[in-house]
N, C-alpha and C positions, 0 to 999 in steps of 0.2 A: 216230475212221474209222470210215465204216460197217459197212466188215471186217476194223476191226482183232480178231486174235483175243482169246478173252478172259483177261485176263489168270486169273494165282492168286499164292496167298502165298509168299512165295522166299524162302531168305534167300540173301543174297553174303555168297558168307571170302573179303575182297580185308584183304593184310594190310596192317595201320594202314603207318602212316610219316609219314615228316616229323621234323627239330631244333627243336628248342626256338631262340627269339629273347633277344637283348638284353635287360634292360626295356622296361617301355617300348614292348616290341616288340609280333606276333601270339604266340598262347604255338606254337599247329604241334606239339604232343602227345598222345603216341597216346594213344589214348580207350580208356583197359583200367579192370576192376572198379567203383571209384563214383567217377574222375577227370570219367567226364563228370556226374554230375551233383555234383559239390561246383562246376566251372565252369559250371552252368547256375545256382547259388544265388547262386557270390559275382560274379556277372554279374549275377543282380536285387540283388542288396546292393547291385555300386559303382550300378546307377543309380537307387538305392529310389525299387523299383516296390512295389507293398502289392498280397497278393491279393483280394477273386480270381482268378483268371488263364483266357483263353481262348490254348488252341490252332487254331490253321491245321492242320488238321488236313486232309490227301489221302489217304488208305494208301498212299504210296508212302514208300519208304526212311527221305526226311531226317525227317518233318516223324510218321512214326513212329518214329525217332530220341527223336527233341521233346516227341511225348506220354508213354510211356514214361517219360524222366526227372523234368520234369512231378508226374508222379502221384506219380510216389515219393518229388521234392522236397515237395509240398505234396495230398497226400492231404485230400481231402471241398473244396478250391481250387482245382482246374482240371476246366473248362470245352474242349470239343470243342464249333469250327465247323467243319463237312465244305462244300464251295460246288461244289452235281452241277450244273454245263454244259450236258448233255446233248449234246457236242460229238463223246463216239464210243460208240460198243454199249457198249465195257466202260465205264458209267459209274454203273451198276446195280449191277454190279459190287463197285464200287469205295466207295457207298455201304454194302452185305450186308457186304462186307468193314469198313472203320471203326465200324459195330454195331456184328459180332461182336467186335471189341480190345477198342472201350469199354469195353462192355458187362464184355468178362472182365477189365478194372481199375477199374472203380466210379468212369469217370469218364460225368460225361451230354455227349451230344450232340445238335450241336445240324444238322440237314440242309439249306439253304436251297433251294431251285431256283433258275435264272436263266436270264435269254434274254436277254446280249447283245447291242444292235442298234447301231450305231455309230454314229454323227452324220457328216453330211456331212463328209469331210474324215481322219474318223477311221478306223483301221487295227482288223477286228477283235481283234487281237491287244490295242490299246488300249482298245478297250469294253469288253473281257474282263475285264480286267485292273484297268478303273476299277470296270464293277460289280460285281467280284468283294472291292474295298479296303472301296464303299462298303455293301456284304451281310455280311462281319467286321467293320465299325465299329455294325453297325443289332447285329447278335446281342452284337456283347461290353459294348454303354448295354445293354440288353434285363434283362441279364445284372449287369446290376450292377460287370460289368470294368473297370480299375485300366489292364492292356496288352495287348496281340492278342500273344503271343509268335510268331516267323516261321521257316521251316530255311532258310533256305537258305547256303549253310557257304563255308567257305576255292574252296573251284573256282569258286558257281556268282559267286562277285566278284570271279575273276581271268578267267571268260569275258563278266561285266560288261561289265573293263574293252576287255580286247577289241576287242569289239564295237563298243563307244565310236569309239576307233581307227579300227576302219574304217570307217561310215559321216562319219570328220571332226568330232570331235565337240571343244566348247571344253570347261573344266573343268568345267559341270555334271554333264560326259558324263564324264571322268572320272574327279570323285569316288566314282563309282560308288555305290553300294549302301552308306543309313548303313548304323552299326549304334540309333537308333529316331532315328525323326519322326512326327510329326502328322497325319493325312491322316478324313475328314469328322468328326470333331471326337473323334480319339481316336487314339492312340497309340500305335503300335507296332514291335517290338523283333525288334531281328536274333542271338540271344546268341549261334549259332552261327560267324560270320565269321571264325571265327578259325581253323575243325576245317577239311580238309579230306570231303568226304561220301569217300573210301575206310575213312578209323576212322569212321564212324557207319558205317556198314555192319558194316564189326570190328566193334564193341562189340552193336548186335546180333545176327551171329550169334552171340556169347561168352554174348552171354545169352538166342542160341532166342526172339528174337522173330521173325516175321513178319512181313512185308510186299506193297503190290503194287508190282508192276514194269509200270511202263507204255508199253502198247503206244507209245502219240505219242513217246517215247523218242529210239525207235531212225527213224527216220521222219527221215529227210538229208533231205527238200524243206523242213526250219527252222531259217537258217540256221547256230539255235544250239550243233543238234545236230551239223550237220557239223561243226562247231569243236570239240565236243566231246567228238568220236569217231577224227576225224579230226587235229587240230592239238596239242590239249592232250599228248595221251600224245609224240609229240616235243615238247617244247617239258617237258616231261617229263627228258626223254632230253641236252638240252639245254643247260638251267636249269635242275637238280635245285629249287630255292630261289625257282620261279618265284612260287607262291603269295603266300609275307613279300614277293618285294620287287616285286609289282602293287599290292600289300596297302595295302601302307609307299609305291609311291606316290598311288597312292588318297587317299592321309590330304594327303600334303601339296598335292591338288589338291583338295580341299579346304578346306581352310586358309588357301589361294590363295580361293579362291569370298570361303571364312566375310569376307577381306576386304576381298572389289569388294560384294561384298557391303556391309559398312560403307561402304564410300565413294559406290554410290552414293544408299547413306541422305541420308551428308550433299548428294549435292548433289541428289536430290527437297527434301528440304531446303530451299536455295537456289529449286530451280526454283518450288517448288510444284505441289501435288500437282491438280489436273493438271498438268499441267506446262506455262509460257510457253513460246515459240516461242523468242522473245530472250532469256530467265537461261540457255537449252538450248543454243544459237549461238555462248552465251563460252568454254563449256566444251570440251573437245579433244574432235576428229572417235573416240579413244578412250575420253573419261569419258562422251562422249556419249548411247555404245553398251552400254555399262555401266552409264547412268540409263534409257535407254527399252532393256532390256533387265528390270530386273528389277522395271520400274516397269507393264510385262505378266507378269510370271513371279509377281508375289509378289501385286500389290494386283484385278489384270484373272483370274490361271491361264489366260491363254494362250501359251502357248512358242514366237520368232519365229524362222524357219532362219537362219542367215547370209546369206544374199538379201534377206525381205520387212530386214531389220534393215536391210541397205547401201544400200536401195531405201528405205526409209523415212526413214534420215540425208537422201541423198540428196533425198531432196525437202523436206524440212527446210531445207537451203542451200539451193534452188534458191528459196524463197519468200519473197523481200524484198516483196514488196506487197502491199497486206492486200489481193486482189480474187482470188490466189494459193491456190490448192483443195490439200490435200495428200488424199489416199484410199487404203486402201493395204489390203486383210485380210490376215489373222490371224492362224489357227486360223480358231472359225466363227461372228467377227468382222470391226470394218475400223476399225481408225485414219481418225480425219478430223481438219481443222482447223474450229473454232470460236473465229471471232475471233480473237484472241491463245493458245488456248489448245490443245493437246493430250489427244484425248477418243479411247476405245475406249469404243466399241455391239458389247455381245455381237449374237451369233446373233436 
């Protein structure tokens, strides 16, 4: 923000907390001593990643813990990438702090300056996120890195689930953030999803490592900040293990979505690509919706909302003659009928 105060490197002294879960459940262990670096090494081994590794580094507490842990695990094999959005007055201070920290741990730093302009129908937040991932992927490829490590943690995962519930999201939203995914031709991974944010800050304090406090995190004009500052403390009182249980629910949702994706692929194999209208109508309403959602998201990288999908299904059912048109705006493009086929045209 233009009137945001200049952030200073700080150390948070928050006691670590959490309890271990049974086998195959999130660890949620206190992060003391070498446990964080050990957990990071074990995650990378389990995922079969090989160096060099890129770390998305903002200078905040979470990415600082990731950067320092990675630098200790793989000396000489880590590169930091800092994305400078220029969205607030303190951005230059983030960059300056990042350069100092990376120099102190002998980690090369690449700073990418961005000005993300949203496309029609796209929110500024979504535009910034897409440009950030593209910039991280490009920098990682340039330095021949195999994976970009991201610092989201268990609190971020719980917040993502709550935000998805608040907007009435389906299984893709309730699946929250995956441990690993591909975007812009690059592999991304989140090794800290089983650690509460307080534990990462506690580890930094224990190791006498500084970080930047982003003033925008206190700005309650943003829904996620209001949720974090008002709701999460109350949840911790009423449901002390909500991080574990929300993470478990997100995994269940992701597994269920995986099955729906497999079913969609089977159905689309029968309808053809692009889908034939007659073949689509032979499917049940729910399977049509599932197949069309998968066709749009997986093939055309656009995500229809519930109202758009319902309207498209209604148009398909009403399309009983050859002259009946189908026309629907989805994302920045449109879905339309061409003879016996359903097509998507980008903007």
